[in-house]
PDB file of N, CA, C and O in Angstrom, chain B, residues numbered from 101:
ATOM      1  N   MET B 101       6.224  -2.479  17.511  1.00  0.00           N
ATOM      2  CA  MET B 101       5.146  -1.531  17.565  1.00  0.00           C
ATOM      3  C   MET B 101       4.233  -1.757  16.359  1.00  0.00           C
ATOM      4  O   MET B 101       4.711  -1.871  15.230  1.00  0.00           O
ATOM      5  N   ASN B 102       2.935  -1.821  16.594  1.00  0.00           N
ATOM      6  CA  ASN B 102       1.973  -1.969  15.513  1.00  0.00           C
ATOM      7  C   ASN B 102       1.464  -0.612  15.057  1.00  0.00           C
ATOM      8  O   ASN B 102       1.308   0.312  15.855  1.00  0.00           O
ATOM      9  N   ILE B 103       1.207  -0.511  13.753  1.00  0.00           N
ATOM     10  CA  ILE B 103       0.670   0.701  13.153  1.00  0.00           C
ATOM     11  C   ILE B 103      -0.418   0.331  12.160  1.00  0.00           C
ATOM     12  O   ILE B 103      -0.588  -0.832  11.794  1.00  0.00           O
ATOM     13  N   SER B 104      -1.145   1.350  11.737  1.00  0.00           N
ATOM     14  CA  SER B 104      -2.040   1.238  10.579  1.00  0.00           C
ATOM     15  C   SER B 104      -1.561   2.232   9.539  1.00  0.00           C
ATOM     16  O   SER B 104      -1.227   3.373   9.856  1.00  0.00           O
ATOM     17  N   LEU B 105      -1.533   1.789   8.308  1.00  0.00           N
ATOM     18  CA  LEU B 105      -1.147   2.653   7.196  1.00  0.00           C
ATOM     19  C   LEU B 105      -2.258   2.597   6.165  1.00  0.00           C
ATOM     20  O   LEU B 105      -2.642   1.520   5.709  1.00  0.00           O
ATOM     21  N   GLU B 106      -2.771   3.763   5.800  1.00  0.00           N
ATOM     22  CA  GLU B 106      -3.770   3.846   4.737  1.00  0.00           C
ATOM     23  C   GLU B 106      -3.069   4.376   3.495  1.00  0.00           C
ATOM     24  O   GLU B 106      -2.380   5.394   3.550  1.00  0.00           O
ATOM     25  N   ILE B 107      -3.246   3.687   2.379  1.00  0.00           N
ATOM     26  CA  ILE B 107      -2.577   4.076   1.142  1.00  0.00           C
ATOM     27  C   ILE B 107      -3.579   4.103  -0.008  1.00  0.00           C
ATOM     28  O   ILE B 107      -4.416   3.212  -0.156  1.00  0.00           O
ATOM     29  N   SER B 108      -3.464   5.151  -0.813  1.00  0.00           N
ATOM     30  CA  SER B 108      -4.239   5.256  -2.050  1.00  0.00           C
ATOM     31  C   SER B 108      -3.253   5.431  -3.193  1.00  0.00           C
ATOM     32  O   SER B 108      -2.260   6.146  -3.060  1.00  0.00           O
ATOM     33  N   LEU B 109      -3.524   4.787  -4.298  1.00  0.00           N
ATOM     34  CA  LEU B 109      -2.660   4.841  -5.484  1.00  0.00           C
ATOM     35  C   LEU B 109      -3.450   5.419  -6.643  1.00  0.00           C
ATOM     36  O   LEU B 109      -4.543   4.948  -6.956  1.00  0.00           O
ATOM     37  N   TYR B 110      -2.894   6.440  -7.279  1.00  0.00           N
ATOM     38  CA  TYR B 110      -3.509   7.071  -8.439  1.00  0.00           C
ATOM     39  C   TYR B 110      -2.510   7.059  -9.598  1.00  0.00           C
ATOM     40  O   TYR B 110      -1.753   8.015  -9.772  1.00  0.00           O
ATOM     41  N   PRO B 111      -2.503   5.985 -10.389  1.00  0.00           N
ATOM     42  CA  PRO B 111      -1.561   5.899 -11.514  1.00  0.00           C
ATOM     43  C   PRO B 111      -1.959   6.844 -12.653  1.00  0.00           C
ATOM     44  O   PRO B 111      -3.141   7.097 -12.883  1.00  0.00           O
ATOM     45  N   PHE B 112      -0.958   7.353 -13.352  1.00  0.00           N
ATOM     46  CA  PHE B 112      -1.179   8.170 -14.538  1.00  0.00           C
ATOM     47  C   PHE B 112      -1.105   7.266 -15.766  1.00  0.00           C
ATOM     48  O   PHE B 112      -0.140   7.315 -16.530  1.00  0.00           O
ATOM     49  N   ALA B 113      -2.127   6.450 -15.942  1.00  0.00           N
ATOM     50  CA  ALA B 113      -2.119   5.508 -17.059  1.00  0.00           C
ATOM     51  C   ALA B 113      -3.547   5.145 -17.429  1.00  0.00           C
ATOM     52  O   ALA B 113      -4.444   5.160 -16.586  1.00  0.00           O
ATOM     53  N   GLU B 114      -3.747   4.821 -18.696  1.00  0.00           N
ATOM     54  CA  GLU B 114      -5.074   4.410 -19.142  1.00  0.00           C
ATOM     55  C   GLU B 114      -5.455   3.048 -18.581  1.00  0.00           C
ATOM     56  O   GLU B 114      -6.633   2.790 -18.334  1.00  0.00           O
ATOM     57  N   ASN B 115      -4.482   2.179 -18.379  1.00  0.00           N
ATOM     58  CA  ASN B 115      -4.750   0.839 -17.849  1.00  0.00           C
ATOM     59  C   ASN B 115      -4.600   0.813 -16.329  1.00  0.00           C
ATOM     60  O   ASN B 115      -4.136  -0.176 -15.761  1.00  0.00           O
ATOM     61  N   TYR B 116      -4.996   1.908 -15.674  1.00  0.00           N
ATOM     62  CA  TYR B 116      -4.760   2.038 -14.241  1.00  0.00           C
ATOM     63  C   TYR B 116      -5.363   0.924 -13.387  1.00  0.00           C
ATOM     64  O   TYR B 116      -4.759   0.579 -12.372  1.00  0.00           O
ATOM     65  N   PRO B 117      -6.519   0.335 -13.729  1.00  0.00           N
ATOM     66  CA  PRO B 117      -7.010  -0.757 -12.883  1.00  0.00           C
ATOM     67  C   PRO B 117      -6.020  -1.925 -12.799  1.00  0.00           C
ATOM     68  O   PRO B 117      -5.855  -2.527 -11.738  1.00  0.00           O
ATOM     69  N   ASP B 118      -5.372  -2.237 -13.906  1.00  0.00           N
ATOM     70  CA  ASP B 118      -4.376  -3.310 -13.911  1.00  0.00           C
ATOM     71  C   ASP B 118      -3.172  -2.947 -13.045  1.00  0.00           C
ATOM     72  O   ASP B 118      -2.644  -3.791 -12.321  1.00  0.00           O
ATOM     73  N   ASP B 119      -2.741  -1.685 -13.124  1.00  0.00           N
ATOM     74  CA  ASP B 119      -1.610  -1.237 -12.311  1.00  0.00           C
ATOM     75  C   ASP B 119      -1.926  -1.334 -10.821  1.00  0.00           C
ATOM     76  O   ASP B 119      -1.091  -1.767 -10.027  1.00  0.00           O
ATOM     77  N   VAL B 120      -3.130  -0.928 -10.453  1.00  0.00           N
ATOM     78  CA  VAL B 120      -3.538  -0.991  -9.049  1.00  0.00           C
ATOM     79  C   VAL B 120      -3.624  -2.445  -8.589  1.00  0.00           C
ATOM     80  O   VAL B 120      -3.186  -2.771  -7.486  1.00  0.00           O
ATOM     81  N   LYS B 121      -4.177  -3.308  -9.413  1.00  0.00           N
ATOM     82  CA  LYS B 121      -4.283  -4.727  -9.054  1.00  0.00           C
ATOM     83  C   LYS B 121      -2.917  -5.355  -8.829  1.00  0.00           C
ATOM     84  O   LYS B 121      -2.731  -6.106  -7.871  1.00  0.00           O
ATOM     85  N   LEU B 122      -1.967  -5.059  -9.694  1.00  0.00           N
ATOM     86  CA  LEU B 122      -0.616  -5.601  -9.539  1.00  0.00           C
ATOM     87  C   LEU B 122       0.041  -5.099  -8.250  1.00  0.00           C
ATOM     88  O   LEU B 122       0.707  -5.861  -7.549  1.00  0.00           O
ATOM     89  N   PHE B 123      -0.148  -3.826  -7.947  1.00  0.00           N
ATOM     90  CA  PHE B 123       0.407  -3.274  -6.717  1.00  0.00           C
ATOM     91  C   PHE B 123      -0.214  -3.965  -5.498  1.00  0.00           C
ATOM     92  O   PHE B 123       0.494  -4.339  -4.564  1.00  0.00           O
ATOM     93  N   LEU B 124      -1.532  -4.130  -5.515  1.00  0.00           N
ATOM     94  CA  LEU B 124      -2.216  -4.754  -4.384  1.00  0.00           C
ATOM     95  C   LEU B 124      -1.840  -6.221  -4.206  1.00  0.00           C
ATOM     96  O   LEU B 124      -1.797  -6.713  -3.078  1.00  0.00           O
ATOM     97  N   GLU B 125      -1.569  -6.920  -5.296  1.00  0.00           N
ATOM     98  CA  GLU B 125      -1.134  -8.315  -5.182  1.00  0.00           C
ATOM     99  C   GLU B 125       0.131  -8.417  -4.334  1.00  0.00           C
ATOM    100  O   GLU B 125       0.268  -9.336  -3.527  1.00  0.00           O
ATOM    101  N   LYS B 126       1.048  -7.481  -4.517  1.00  0.00           N
ATOM    102  CA  LYS B 126       2.285  -7.476  -3.737  1.00  0.00           C
ATOM    103  C   LYS B 126       1.984  -7.199  -2.263  1.00  0.00           C
ATOM    104  O   LYS B 126       2.581  -7.811  -1.377  1.00  0.00           O
ATOM    105  N   ILE B 127       1.067  -6.287  -2.011  1.00  0.00           N
ATOM    106  CA  ILE B 127       0.720  -5.944  -0.636  1.00  0.00           C
ATOM    107  C   ILE B 127       0.050  -7.139   0.044  1.00  0.00           C
ATOM    108  O   ILE B 127       0.384  -7.475   1.180  1.00  0.00           O
ATOM    109  N   TYR B 128      -0.881  -7.773  -0.640  1.00  0.00           N
ATOM    110  CA  TYR B 128      -1.594  -8.915  -0.072  1.00  0.00           C
ATOM    111  C   TYR B 128      -0.697 -10.145   0.096  1.00  0.00           C
ATOM    112  O   TYR B 128      -1.042 -11.048   0.859  1.00  0.00           O
ATOM    113  N   SER B 129       0.425 -10.199  -0.587  1.00  0.00           N
ATOM    114  CA  SER B 129       1.295 -11.373  -0.490  1.00  0.00           C
ATOM    115  C   SER B 129       1.987 -11.481   0.863  1.00  0.00           C
ATOM    116  O   SER B 129       2.490 -12.550   1.207  1.00  0.00           O
ATOM    117  N   CYS B 130       2.024 -10.419   1.625  1.00  0.00           N
ATOM    118  CA  CYS B 130       2.646 -10.443   2.952  1.00  0.00           C
ATOM    119  C   CYS B 130       1.610 -10.905   3.967  1.00  0.00           C
ATOM    120  O   CYS B 130       0.787 -10.110   4.422  1.00  0.00           O
ATOM    121  N   GLN B 131       1.646 -12.170   4.318  1.00  0.00           N
ATOM    122  CA  GLN B 131       0.609 -12.786   5.128  1.00  0.00           C
ATOM    123  C   GLN B 131       0.646 -12.397   6.597  1.00  0.00           C
ATOM    124  O   GLN B 131      -0.321 -12.655   7.314  1.00  0.00           O
ATOM    125  N   ASP B 132       1.720 -11.789   7.069  1.00  0.00           N
ATOM    126  CA  ASP B 132       1.804 -11.375   8.467  1.00  0.00           C
ATOM    127  C   ASP B 132       1.028 -10.088   8.735  1.00  0.00           C
ATOM    128  O   ASP B 132       0.845  -9.707   9.891  1.00  0.00           O
ATOM    129  N   LEU B 133       0.572  -9.420   7.684  1.00  0.00           N
ATOM    130  CA  LEU B 133      -0.116  -8.143   7.825  1.00  0.00           C
ATOM    131  C   LEU B 133      -1.612  -8.302   7.567  1.00  0.00           C
ATOM    132  O   LEU B 133      -2.035  -9.151   6.782  1.00  0.00           O
ATOM    133  N   LYS B 134      -2.394  -7.478   8.235  1.00  0.00           N
ATOM    134  CA  LYS B 134      -3.824  -7.423   7.966  1.00  0.00           C
ATOM    135  C   LYS B 134      -4.032  -6.361   6.887  1.00  0.00           C
ATOM    136  O   LYS B 134      -3.596  -5.221   7.043  1.00  0.00           O
ATOM    137  N   VAL B 135      -4.701  -6.735   5.793  1.00  0.00           N
ATOM    138  CA  VAL B 135      -4.901  -5.824   4.662  1.00  0.00           C
ATOM    139  C   VAL B 135      -6.377  -5.789   4.315  1.00  0.00           C
ATOM    140  O   VAL B 135      -7.007  -6.827   4.117  1.00  0.00           O
ATOM    141  N   GLU B 136      -6.924  -4.574   4.244  1.00  0.00           N
ATOM    142  CA  GLU B 136      -8.322  -4.378   3.861  1.00  0.00           C
ATOM    143  C   GLU B 136      -8.370  -3.321   2.764  1.00  0.00           C
ATOM    144  O   GLU B 136      -7.811  -2.234   2.906  1.00  0.00           O
ATOM    145  N   THR B 137      -9.047  -3.658   1.671  1.00  0.00           N
ATOM    146  CA  THR B 137      -9.156  -2.743   0.547  1.00  0.00           C
ATOM    147  C   THR B 137     -10.608  -2.344   0.351  1.00  0.00           C
ATOM    148  O   THR B 137     -11.514  -3.172   0.437  1.00  0.00           O
ATOM    149  N   ASN B 138     -10.812  -1.048   0.084  1.00  0.00           N
ATOM    150  CA  ASN B 138     -12.135  -0.560  -0.317  1.00  0.00           C
ATOM    151  C   ASN B 138     -11.974   0.209  -1.621  1.00  0.00           C
ATOM    152  O   ASN B 138     -10.903   0.178  -2.226  1.00  0.00           O
ATOM    153  N   SER B 139     -12.999   0.883  -2.053  1.00  0.00           N
ATOM    154  CA  SER B 139     -12.943   1.536  -3.372  1.00  0.00           C
ATOM    155  C   SER B 139     -12.017   2.744  -3.409  1.00  0.00           C
ATOM    156  O   SER B 139     -11.652   3.200  -4.493  1.00  0.00           O
ATOM    157  N   MET B 140     -11.626   3.275  -2.252  1.00  0.00           N
ATOM    158  CA  MET B 140     -10.793   4.479  -2.219  1.00  0.00           C
ATOM    159  C   MET B 140      -9.363   4.246  -1.732  1.00  0.00           C
ATOM    160  O   MET B 140      -8.457   4.998  -2.091  1.00  0.00           O
ATOM    161  N   SER B 141      -9.154   3.207  -0.916  1.00  0.00           N
ATOM    162  CA  SER B 141      -7.833   3.026  -0.317  1.00  0.00           C
ATOM    163  C   SER B 141      -7.667   1.607   0.213  1.00  0.00           C
ATOM    164  O   SER B 141      -8.591   0.794   0.184  1.00  0.00           O
ATOM    165  N   THR B 142      -6.469   1.345   0.693  1.00  0.00           N
ATOM    166  CA  THR B 142      -6.149   0.081   1.343  1.00  0.00           C
ATOM    167  C   THR B 142      -5.555   0.404   2.705  1.00  0.00           C
ATOM    168  O   THR B 142      -4.718   1.297   2.831  1.00  0.00           O
ATOM    169  N   ILE B 143      -5.993  -0.328   3.723  1.00  0.00           N
ATOM    170  CA  ILE B 143      -5.469  -0.146   5.066  1.00  0.00           C
ATOM    171  C   ILE B 143      -4.654  -1.388   5.426  1.00  0.00           C
ATOM    172  O   ILE B 143      -5.138  -2.517   5.343  1.00  0.00           O
ATOM    173  N   ILE B 144      -3.416  -1.148   5.825  1.00  0.00           N
ATOM    174  CA  ILE B 144      -2.487  -2.215   6.199  1.00  0.00           C
ATOM    175  C   ILE B 144      -2.198  -2.055   7.690  1.00  0.00           C
ATOM    176  O   ILE B 144      -1.816  -0.975   8.141  1.00  0.00           O
ATOM    177  N   THR B 145      -2.378  -3.119   8.443  1.00  0.00           N
ATOM    178  CA  THR B 145      -2.142  -3.087   9.886  1.00  0.00           C
ATOM    179  C   THR B 145      -1.144  -4.174  10.259  1.00  0.00           C
ATOM    180  O   THR B 145      -1.247  -5.314   9.804  1.00  0.00           O
ATOM    181  N   GLY B 146      -0.183  -3.805  11.089  1.00  0.00           N
ATOM    182  CA  GLY B 146       0.811  -4.776  11.534  1.00  0.00           C
ATOM    183  C   GLY B 146       2.056  -4.100  12.060  1.00  0.00           C
ATOM    184  O   GLY B 146       2.022  -2.937  12.460  1.00  0.00           O
ATOM    185  N   ASP B 147       3.157  -4.834  12.058  1.00  0.00           N
ATOM    186  CA  ASP B 147       4.424  -4.350  12.580  1.00  0.00           C
ATOM    187  C   ASP B 147       4.965  -3.173  11.763  1.00  0.00           C
ATOM    188  O   ASP B 147       4.999  -3.218  10.534  1.00  0.00           O
ATOM    189  N   TYR B 148       5.385  -2.124  12.466  1.00  0.00           N
ATOM    190  CA  TYR B 148       5.892  -0.909  11.833  1.00  0.00           C
ATOM    191  C   TYR B 148       6.991  -1.203  10.804  1.00  0.00           C
ATOM    192  O   TYR B 148       6.897  -0.778   9.652  1.00  0.00           O
ATOM    193  N   HIS B 149       8.019  -1.923  11.220  1.00  0.00           N
ATOM    194  CA  HIS B 149       9.166  -2.157  10.336  1.00  0.00           C
ATOM    195  C   HIS B 149       8.780  -2.987   9.110  1.00  0.00           C
ATOM    196  O   HIS B 149       9.281  -2.749   8.011  1.00  0.00           O
ATOM    197  N   GLN B 150       7.909  -3.937   9.300  1.00  0.00           N
ATOM    198  CA  GLN B 150       7.483  -4.781   8.183  1.00  0.00           C
ATOM    199  C   GLN B 150       6.660  -3.974   7.175  1.00  0.00           C
ATOM    200  O   GLN B 150       6.864  -4.090   5.966  1.00  0.00           O
ATOM    201  N   ILE B 151       5.741  -3.167   7.671  1.00  0.00           N
ATOM    202  CA  ILE B 151       4.920  -2.346   6.768  1.00  0.00           C
ATOM    203  C   ILE B 151       5.778  -1.330   6.032  1.00  0.00           C
ATOM    204  O   ILE B 151       5.641  -1.171   4.819  1.00  0.00           O
ATOM    205  N   MET B 152       6.655  -0.644   6.739  1.00  0.00           N
ATOM    206  CA  MET B 152       7.459   0.399   6.109  1.00  0.00           C
ATOM    207  C   MET B 152       8.421  -0.183   5.076  1.00  0.00           C
ATOM    208  O   MET B 152       8.648   0.430   4.033  1.00  0.00           O
ATOM    209  N   ALA B 153       8.987  -1.353   5.351  1.00  0.00           N
ATOM    210  CA  ALA B 153       9.873  -1.989   4.374  1.00  0.00           C
ATOM    211  C   ALA B 153       9.088  -2.393   3.131  1.00  0.00           C
ATOM    212  O   ALA B 153       9.545  -2.181   2.008  1.00  0.00           O
ATOM    213  N   LEU B 154       7.912  -2.973   3.331  1.00  0.00           N
ATOM    214  CA  LEU B 154       7.074  -3.390   2.213  1.00  0.00           C
ATOM    215  C   LEU B 154       6.675  -2.195   1.352  1.00  0.00           C
ATOM    216  O   LEU B 154       6.820  -2.230   0.130  1.00  0.00           O
ATOM    217  N   ILE B 155       6.179  -1.149   1.983  1.00  0.00           N
ATOM    218  CA  ILE B 155       5.730   0.037   1.249  1.00  0.00           C
ATOM    219  C   ILE B 155       6.902   0.706   0.536  1.00  0.00           C
ATOM    220  O   ILE B 155       6.771   1.122  -0.615  1.00  0.00           O
ATOM    221  N   ASN B 156       8.030   0.812   1.203  1.00  0.00           N
ATOM    222  CA  ASN B 156       9.214   1.406   0.586  1.00  0.00           C
ATOM    223  C   ASN B 156       9.609   0.642  -0.677  1.00  0.00           C
ATOM    224  O   ASN B 156       9.845   1.250  -1.722  1.00  0.00           O
ATOM    225  N   ASP B 157       9.681  -0.673  -0.588  1.00  0.00           N
ATOM    226  CA  ASP B 157      10.072  -1.500  -1.730  1.00  0.00           C
ATOM    227  C   ASP B 157       9.064  -1.423  -2.865  1.00  0.00           C
ATOM    228  O   ASP B 157       9.439  -1.294  -4.030  1.00  0.00           O
ATOM    229  N   GLU B 158       7.785  -1.503  -2.523  1.00  0.00           N
ATOM    230  CA  GLU B 158       6.758  -1.561  -3.568  1.00  0.00           C
ATOM    231  C   GLU B 158       6.514  -0.214  -4.236  1.00  0.00           C
ATOM    232  O   GLU B 158       6.247  -0.168  -5.437  1.00  0.00           O
ATOM    233  N   ILE B 159       6.598   0.868  -3.497  1.00  0.00           N
ATOM    234  CA  ILE B 159       6.475   2.186  -4.132  1.00  0.00           C
ATOM    235  C   ILE B 159       7.673   2.423  -5.042  1.00  0.00           C
ATOM    236  O   ILE B 159       7.513   2.908  -6.162  1.00  0.00           O
ATOM    237  N   PHE B 160       8.866   2.087  -4.575  1.00  0.00           N
ATOM    238  CA  PHE B 160      10.054   2.242  -5.418  1.00  0.00           C
ATOM    239  C   PHE B 160       9.922   1.427  -6.699  1.00  0.00           C
ATOM    240  O   PHE B 160      10.190   1.935  -7.788  1.00  0.00           O
ATOM    241  N   ARG B 161       9.508   0.157  -6.575  1.00  0.00           N
ATOM    242  CA  ARG B 161       9.328  -0.708  -7.741  1.00  0.00           C
ATOM    243  C   ARG B 161       8.299  -0.104  -8.699  1.00  0.00           C
ATOM    244  O   ARG B 161       8.503  -0.105  -9.913  1.00  0.00           O
ATOM    245  N   PHE B 162       7.202   0.409  -8.158  1.00  0.00           N
ATOM    246  CA  PHE B 162       6.151   0.984  -8.997  1.00  0.00           C
ATOM    247  C   PHE B 162       6.665   2.218  -9.737  1.00  0.00           C
ATOM    248  O   PHE B 162       6.425   2.366 -10.935  1.00  0.00           O
ATOM    249  N   PHE B 163       7.367   3.100  -9.033  1.00  0.00           N
ATOM    250  CA  PHE B 163       7.879   4.326  -9.652  1.00  0.00           C
ATOM    251  C   PHE B 163       8.927   4.060 -10.728  1.00  0.00           C
ATOM    252  O   PHE B 163       9.112   4.892 -11.616  1.00  0.00           O
ATOM    253  N   LYS B 164       9.614   2.927 -10.671  1.00  0.00           N
ATOM    254  CA  LYS B 164      10.606   2.620 -11.700  1.00  0.00           C
ATOM    255  C   LYS B 164       9.972   2.469 -13.075  1.00  0.00           C
ATOM    256  O   LYS B 164      10.617   2.739 -14.088  1.00  0.00           O
ATOM    257  N   ASN B 165       8.697   2.035 -13.120  1.00  0.00           N
ATOM    258  CA  ASN B 165       8.053   1.761 -14.405  1.00  0.00           C
ATOM    259  C   ASN B 165       6.808   2.585 -14.676  1.00  0.00           C
ATOM    260  O   ASN B 165       6.237   2.498 -15.763  1.00  0.00           O
ATOM    261  N   ASN B 166       6.375   3.389 -13.701  1.00  0.00           N
ATOM    262  CA  ASN B 166       5.105   4.101 -13.841  1.00  0.00           C
ATOM    263  C   ASN B 166       5.192   5.481 -13.205  1.00  0.00           C
ATOM    264  O   ASN B 166       6.047   5.753 -12.363  1.00  0.00           O
ATOM    265  N   LYS B 167       4.283   6.337 -13.636  1.00  0.00           N
ATOM    266  CA  LYS B 167       4.101   7.632 -12.981  1.00  0.00           C
ATOM    267  C   LYS B 167       2.802   7.543 -12.192  1.00  0.00           C
ATOM    268  O   LYS B 167       1.811   6.994 -12.672  1.00  0.00           O
ATOM    269  N   ALA B 168       2.816   8.088 -10.975  1.00  0.00           N
ATOM    270  CA  ALA B 168       1.640   7.964 -10.123  1.00  0.00           C
ATOM    271  C   ALA B 168       1.741   8.908  -8.936  1.00  0.00           C
ATOM    272  O   ALA B 168       2.785   9.505  -8.671  1.00  0.00           O
ATOM    273  N   VAL B 169       0.630   9.022  -8.235  1.00  0.00           N
ATOM    274  CA  VAL B 169       0.574   9.708  -6.950  1.00  0.00           C
ATOM    275  C   VAL B 169       0.151   8.672  -5.910  1.00  0.00           C
ATOM    276  O   VAL B 169      -0.815   7.937  -6.113  1.00  0.00           O
ATOM    277  N   PHE B 170       0.877   8.619  -4.803  1.00  0.00           N
ATOM    278  CA  PHE B 170       0.500   7.815  -3.650  1.00  0.00           C
ATOM    279  C   PHE B 170       0.120   8.770  -2.525  1.00  0.00           C
ATOM    280  O   PHE B 170       0.801   9.769  -2.292  1.00  0.00           O
ATOM    281  N   VAL B 171      -0.964   8.461  -1.834  1.00  0.00           N
ATOM    282  CA  VAL B 171      -1.368   9.217  -0.648  1.00  0.00           C
ATOM    283  C   VAL B 171      -1.321   8.247   0.530  1.00  0.00           C
ATOM    284  O   VAL B 171      -1.925   7.176   0.490  1.00  0.00           O
ATOM    285  N   LEU B 172      -0.584   8.643   1.594  1.00  0.00           N
ATOM    286  CA  LEU B 172      -0.394   7.752   2.742  1.00  0.00           C
ATOM    287  C   LEU B 172      -0.785   8.468   4.031  1.00  0.00           C
ATOM    288  O   LEU B 172      -0.550   9.664   4.203  1.00  0.00           O
ATOM    289  N   LYS B 173      -1.387   7.695   4.923  1.00  0.00           N
ATOM    290  CA  LYS B 173      -1.630   8.141   6.306  1.00  0.00           C
ATOM    291  C   LYS B 173      -1.112   7.028   7.208  1.00  0.00           C
ATOM    292  O   LYS B 173      -1.386   5.852   6.972  1.00  0.00           O
ATOM    293  N   ILE B 174      -0.356   7.405   8.249  1.00  0.00           N
ATOM    294  CA  ILE B 174       0.214   6.415   9.151  1.00  0.00           C
ATOM    295  C   ILE B 174      -0.178   6.785  10.582  1.00  0.00           C
ATOM    296  O   ILE B 174      -0.089   7.945  10.984  1.00  0.00           O
ATOM    297  N   SER B 175      -0.611   5.781  11.337  1.00  0.00           N
ATOM    298  CA  SER B 175      -1.038   6.037  12.710  1.00  0.00           C
ATOM    299  C   SER B 175      -0.614   4.889  13.624  1.00  0.00           C
ATOM    300  O   SER B 175      -0.686   3.716  13.257  1.00  0.00           O
ATOM    301  N   ASN B 176      -0.169   5.264  14.825  1.00  0.00           N
ATOM    302  CA  ASN B 176       0.051   4.240  15.849  1.00  0.00           C
ATOM    303  C   ASN B 176      -1.041   4.310  16.913  1.00  0.00           C
ATOM    304  O   ASN B 176      -0.983   3.599  17.916  1.00  0.00           O
ATOM    305  N   GLY B 177      -2.042   5.172  16.692  1.00  0.00           N
ATOM    306  CA  GLY B 177      -3.138   5.322  17.628  1.00  0.00           C
ATOM    307  C   GLY B 177      -4.448   4.751  17.121  1.00  0.00           C
ATOM    308  O   GLY B 177      -5.414   4.655  17.879  1.00  0.00           O
ATOM    309  N   CYS B 178      -4.498   4.378  15.874  1.00  0.00           N
ATOM    310  CA  CYS B 178      -5.721   3.845  15.265  1.00  0.00           C
ATOM    311  C   CYS B 178      -5.521   2.395  14.848  1.00  0.00           C
ATOM    312  O   CYS B 178      -5.996   1.976  13.793  1.00  0.00           O
ATOM    313  N   VAL B 179      -4.830   1.642  15.662  1.00  0.00           N
ATOM    314  CA  VAL B 179      -4.524   0.254  15.346  1.00  0.00           C
ATOM    315  C   VAL B 179      -5.622  -0.622  15.924  1.00  0.00           C
ATOM    316  O   VAL B 179      -5.905  -0.578  17.121  1.00  0.00           O
ATOM    317  N   VAL B 180      -6.238  -1.420  15.055  1.00  0.00           N
ATOM    318  CA  VAL B 180      -7.322  -2.308  15.495  1.00  0.00           C
ATOM    319  C   VAL B 180      -6.769  -3.692  15.735  1.00  0.00           C
ATOM    320  O   VAL B 180      -7.513  -4.597  16.112  1.00  0.00           O
TER     321      VAL B 180
END
């Protein structure tokens, strides 16, 4: 099943642009997924299990070293 997931990251850090860039590098490294980033969020489209595993791993990794807020929207009806 394909889904779209929209994610926004708001790190609690002065060097937040670097934190966001590092997080996005991990997301973009998964070549099986379609990833589009704008100034407010990133939209990831692809297989449900692949996206959820990636997001689960990367949010966990981020929280181990940083404080932040993630905002997520998930849809199986808005898949392009």
